[in-house]
C-alpha positions as CSV (number, residue, x, y, z in Angstrom):
1,M,31.8,-19.4,8.4
2,K,33.4,-19.6,5.7
3,H,34.1,-16.1,5.3
4,K,35.4,-15.0,8.4
5,D,35.6,-11.3,7.1
6,I,31.9,-11.1,6.8
7,T,30.3,-9.5,9.8
8,L,26.5,-10.3,10.1
9,G,25.6,-6.2,10.1
10,K,27.6,-6.7,6.3
11,I,24.8,-9.4,5.7
12,E,21.7,-7.6,7.2
13,A,23.1,-4.8,5.2
14,L,23.0,-7.2,1.7
15,I,19.6,-8.3,2.4
16,N,18.1,-4.5,2.9
17,K,20.1,-3.2,0.2
18,M,18.7,-6.3,-2.5
19,G,15.3,-5.8,-1.0
20,G,15.1,-7.7,1.9
21,P,14.3,-11.3,2.5
22,Q,12.1,-12.4,0.1
23,I,14.3,-10.9,-2.6
24,V,17.5,-13.3,-1.2
25,D,14.9,-16.2,-1.0
26,R,14.2,-15.7,-5.3
27,F,18.1,-15.4,-5.8
28,L,18.9,-18.2,-4.0
29,R,16.7,-19.9,-6.2
30,G,17.7,-18.7,-9.3
31,D,14.8,-17.0,-10.5
32,F,17.4,-14.0,-11.2
33,T,20.4,-12.5,-10.7
34,L,22.1,-9.1,-10.0
35,T,24.7,-8.1,-12.8
36,E,26.9,-4.8,-11.0
37,V,26.4,-1.9,-14.4
38,N,27.2,1.3,-13.2
39,K,28.4,2.3,-9.6
40,G,25.7,3.2,-7.4
41,Y,23.2,1.3,-8.4
42,A,22.2,-2.8,-9.6
43,I,20.3,-4.2,-12.7
44,R,18.4,-7.4,-12.0
45,E,18.0,-9.9,-14.1
46,D,13.7,-9.5,-14.5
47,G,14.5,-5.1,-15.1
48,L,14.5,-3.6,-11.7
49,I,17.1,-1.4,-11.1
50,I,17.9,-0.8,-7.4
51,L,19.7,1.7,-5.8
52,T,19.3,3.8,-2.5
53,V,19.4,7.4,-1.7
54,T,20.2,9.8,1.6
55,S,17.9,12.1,2.5
56,H,18.2,15.9,3.9
57,G,15.3,16.6,4.6
58,H,14.8,19.0,2.0
59,N,10.9,20.7,1.6
60,G,10.3,21.9,-2.4
61,P,12.1,24.7,-1.9
62,E,15.0,24.1,-0.3
63,Q,15.6,21.0,-3.0
64,K,15.3,23.1,-5.9
65,K,17.9,25.6,-4.5
66,F,20.0,22.6,-3.6
67,L,20.0,20.9,-7.4
68,Q,20.2,24.8,-8.8
69,E,23.5,25.1,-6.5
70,N,24.8,22.3,-7.6
71,G,24.4,22.4,-10.8
72,H,21.4,20.7,-12.0
73,Y,18.7,22.2,-13.7
74,V,14.8,22.6,-12.4
75,T,12.1,23.2,-14.8
76,G,9.3,25.1,-14.9
77,Y,6.6,22.1,-13.7
78,A,8.9,20.5,-11.9
79,S,9.3,24.1,-9.5
80,E,5.5,23.9,-9.8
81,I,5.7,21.0,-7.9
82,L,8.4,21.4,-5.3
83,N,6.4,24.3,-4.3
84,H,2.9,22.8,-3.7
85,G,1.6,22.5,-0.3
86,D,0.9,19.0,-0.7
87,F,5.0,18.4,-0.9
88,T,6.5,15.2,1.1
89,T,9.7,15.2,2.4
90,T,11.7,11.8,4.0
91,P,13.6,12.5,7.2
92,K,16.5,14.3,7.0
93,G,19.2,11.0,7.2
94,A,16.9,8.4,6.5
95,E,18.3,6.0,4.0
96,I,15.6,4.9,1.2
97,Q,16.0,2.0,-1.1
98,I,14.7,2.7,-4.5
99,G,13.2,0.4,-7.0
100,I,13.1,1.4,-10.5
101,L,10.8,0.1,-13.0
102,T,11.9,-0.6,-16.5
103,Q,9.2,-1.9,-18.9
104,K,10.5,-4.9,-19.2
105,M,8.6,-5.9,-16.1
106,I,5.2,-5.5,-17.4
107,G,5.5,-7.6,-20.8
108,D,3.2,-7.0,-22.9
109,L,0.8,-4.3,-20.8
110,D,0.8,-0.9,-22.0
111,W,3.9,1.0,-20.4
112,A,1.3,3.3,-18.5
113,P,0.9,4.3,-14.9
114,A,-1.8,2.3,-13.0
115,N,0.5,-0.3,-14.8
116,A,3.4,0.7,-13.5
117,R,1.2,1.2,-9.4
118,R,-0.1,-2.7,-10.4
119,K,3.7,-3.9,-10.5
120,M,4.9,-1.6,-7.3
121,E,2.5,-3.2,-5.5
122,E,3.0,-6.9,-6.4
123,L,6.8,-6.2,-5.3
124,G,5.5,-4.9,-2.5
125,G,6.7,-1.2,-2.8
126,K,4.9,1.3,-1.0
127,T,4.4,5.2,-2.7
128,P,7.3,8.1,-2.0
129,S,7.4,11.3,-0.8
130,H,7.7,14.2,-3.5
131,D,11.1,14.5,-3.0
132,I,12.6,11.8,-4.0
133,G,12.5,12.4,-7.8
134,G,15.4,15.7,-6.8
135,L,16.9,13.1,-4.7
136,L,17.2,10.9,-7.7
137,R,18.2,14.0,-9.6
138,E,21.2,14.6,-7.0
139,N,23.0,11.4,-7.5
140,L,22.8,9.8,-10.8
141,S,23.6,11.7,-13.5
142,D,22.3,11.6,-17.3
143,S,25.3,9.0,-18.4
144,Q,23.9,6.8,-15.8
145,I,20.5,7.0,-16.7
146,E,21.3,6.5,-20.4
147,S,23.1,3.3,-19.7
148,M,20.0,2.0,-17.7
149,G,18.5,2.6,-21.3
150,L,16.1,5.0,-19.9
151,W,15.6,9.2,-21.2
152,G,14.3,9.6,-17.7
153,I,12.4,8.4,-14.6
154,A,9.4,9.6,-13.0
155,T,8.4,9.1,-9.7
156,L,5.2,7.1,-8.2
157,S,4.6,9.6,-5.6
158,E,1.0,10.6,-4.9
159,P,0.5,13.0,-8.3
160,V,0.5,17.0,-8.3
161,K,-1.9,18.8,-10.5
162,D,0.4,20.8,-13.0
163,S,-0.2,24.5,-13.8
164,D,-2.3,22.7,-17.1
165,G,-4.3,20.5,-14.4
166,Y,-2.9,17.3,-15.3
167,P,-1.4,15.3,-13.2
168,C,2.4,15.1,-12.8
169,A,5.5,14.1,-10.6
170,T,9.3,14.7,-10.8
171,G,11.9,13.1,-11.4
172,P,15.3,13.1,-13.3
173,S,16.0,14.0,-17.3
174,R,18.4,13.7,-19.7
175,D,16.2,15.9,-21.8
176,G,17.8,18.8,-21.5
177,G,21.0,18.2,-19.4
178,S,21.1,17.1,-15.4
179,E,17.1,18.4,-15.4
180,L,14.7,17.8,-13.1
181,D,11.4,17.4,-15.0
182,G,7.7,17.1,-14.0
183,W,6.5,14.4,-15.8
184,G,3.0,13.7,-16.3
185,V,1.4,10.9,-14.9
186,R,-2.0,10.4,-16.1
187,P,-3.0,6.7,-15.4
188,V,-4.3,5.1,-17.9
189,R,-1.4,6.7,-21.1
190,Q,0.8,4.8,-21.9
191,Y,4.5,6.8,-22.2
192,G,7.3,5.6,-24.2
193,S,9.9,2.7,-23.0
194,G,12.2,5.7,-22.3
195,R,10.7,6.2,-19.4
196,G,11.3,4.5,-15.4
197,F,9.0,4.5,-12.7
198,S,10.4,4.5,-9.3
199,F,9.3,3.3,-6.2
200,V,10.5,2.9,-2.0
201,L,10.9,-0.9,-1.8
202,P,9.8,-2.1,1.5
203,Q,12.0,-1.6,4.5
204,Q,12.9,-5.3,6.4
């Protein structure tokens, strides 16, 4: 081996970080390049943003308390989701590979949740648990979100109806300053290009 300090463990970690063997094959074919933008995440040439978060195993109320104690603002709509009985959580200590879709990835199609979900499925992604929005808020600063070209990121978790009866999902927003917001995710409504949609990349 040319690089003697590279272990098989590091190679496997790199493959997982990139999103799996199929992504590595595409990278080696020259289908896209990886560009380091800011510590903690990378953006592929096709527009997919990749990062890893670690779950605390918090339920909704626990996540709200944790975020508030660490200086984040939780909006009323986000609180409704965090307090909802259908709120789902990833196991404590689990490392989750997250992909964030941008409008660049779907071309001229409307930037609607339904089209984002189709793109997620095309990439082999999985529907995230409801706690992913809060984990992204914890791990991304407003300046990092801005450097992605986004105002905020809505998770593609199973929507929860808010008090107005509309499907909603949590995610970080830089609109109010280090905010966890409740984002509307009506399937066919077109949203602005400043919104990203997050999902779970497949584990290899």
